[in-house]
C-alpha positions in Angstrom: -12.2 0.0 16.6 -9.2 0.4 14.1 -10.0 2.9 11.1 -7.6 2.9 7.9 -7.9 5.6 5.3 -6.1 5.5 2.2 -4.8 8.6 0.2 -2.3 9.0 -2.8 -3.9 7.5 -5.2 -4.5 8.6 -9.4 -4.0 8.8 -12.6 -0.1 8.6 -13.7 1.8 7.8 -17.0 3.9 4.7 -17.3 7.5 5.7 -15.2 5.6 8.1 -13.0 5.4 7.8 -9.5 3.1 7.8 -6.3 3.0 7.6 -2.9 0.4 6.0 -1.0 -0.4 6.8 2.7 -2.6 4.9 5.3 -3.7 6.7 8.1 -4.6 4.3 11.0 -6.6 5.3 14.2 -6.2 3.2 17.2 -3.3 3.2 19.9 -1.7 -0.3 18.8 -0.4 0.7 15.3 2.8 -0.1 16.2 2.5 -3.4 17.4 0.9 -4.9 14.0 2.7 -5.7 11.2 1.4 -3.6 8.1 0.8 -4.4 4.3 -0.5 -3.0 1.3 -2.3 -5.1 -1.2 -4.0 -4.5 -4.5 -6.9 -5.8 -6.9 -6.4 -5.5 -10.3 -10.1 -5.7 -12.5 -11.1 -9.6 -12.7 -8.3 -10.2 -10.6 -8.1 -11.7 -7.1 -6.6 -9.5 -4.3 -2.8 -9.8 -4.0 0.3 -9.0 -1.6 2.3 -5.9 -2.7 4.9 -5.4 0.7 4.2 -6.0 3.9 6.3 -4.5 7.0 6.7 -6.2 10.3 7.1 -4.7 13.5 10.6 -4.9 13.6 10.7 -3.3 10.1 11.4 -6.0 7.6 10.0 -5.6 4.3 8.9 -8.1 1.5 7.8 -7.7 -1.7 5.7 -9.2 -4.6 8.3 -10.3 -7.4 6.4 -8.0 -9.4 7.3 -4.9 -7.6 10.4 -5.1 -6.0 12.7 -2.8 -6.9 10.5 -0.2 -7.8 8.0 0.1 -4.6 8.8 0.7 -1.2 7.0 0.4 1.9 7.4 2.1 4.8 5.9 3.1 8.1 5.9 6.3 10.6 4.8 5.6 14.0 4.9 8.9 15.4 1.7 9.7 12.5 0.5 6.1 12.5 0.8 6.4 9.1 2.3 3.9 6.7 3.1 4.5 3.0 3.8 2.7 0.0 6.4 4.6 -2.6 5.5 3.4 -5.9 8.3 4.3 -8.8 8.8 3.4 -12.5 4.9 2.3 -12.6 3.5 0.0 -15.3 -0.1 0.0 -17.0 -0.1 -3.8 -14.9 0.5 -1.6 -12.2 -3.6 -0.3 -12.6 -5.3 -1.6 -9.9 -7.2 -0.5 -6.4 -5.1 -0.5 -3.4 -6.1 -1.8 0.2 -4.0 -1.0 3.2 -4.2 -4.0 5.4 -3.3 -3.7 9.6 -2.4 -6.9 11.7 -4.2 -8.8 9.0 -7.6 -8.8 10.0 -8.2 -4.7 9.3 -9.0 -3.3 5.6 -9.3 0.7 4.6 -11.7 1.3 1.7 -8.7 1.8 -1.0 -7.5 3.7 -3.3 -7.8 3.6 -7.0 -4.4 3.9 -9.2 -4.5 3.8 -12.7 -1.1 3.8 -15.1 -1.8 4.9 -18.5 -0.4 7.0 -21.5 
C-alpha cells in the first residue's frame, strides 16, 4: 500500500516562496512518475508539474519559471519549490504518484 504525505504549505505574501514536500511509503517510489496538482476553491484540480522516471520535468504554463519539481529517491520524497508566488497560486496542493496514488493535500495561501 502506497501512502503519500504532503507538508510545507502555509500562508505567504505575494512574491514569497514555499517548498512543498511529499514523502512516500513503499519501495517502488523511483519506478513511477511523480506529479503535483492543485485545486483552487471552486475550480477543478489541475496539473502543476510532473517529473518522469528519467528526471524529465514539465510544468503548467502558469508556473513555468517560478516552480521547480524535484525528487530524492534516497528519501522517497518529491518536492515542489515555489518562488514568486502570486495570489492565484492559492490552492490545496496534492502529490500524485504513478497517476494513481494521492496524498491528502496541503493548503497554500498567497495573500497580502
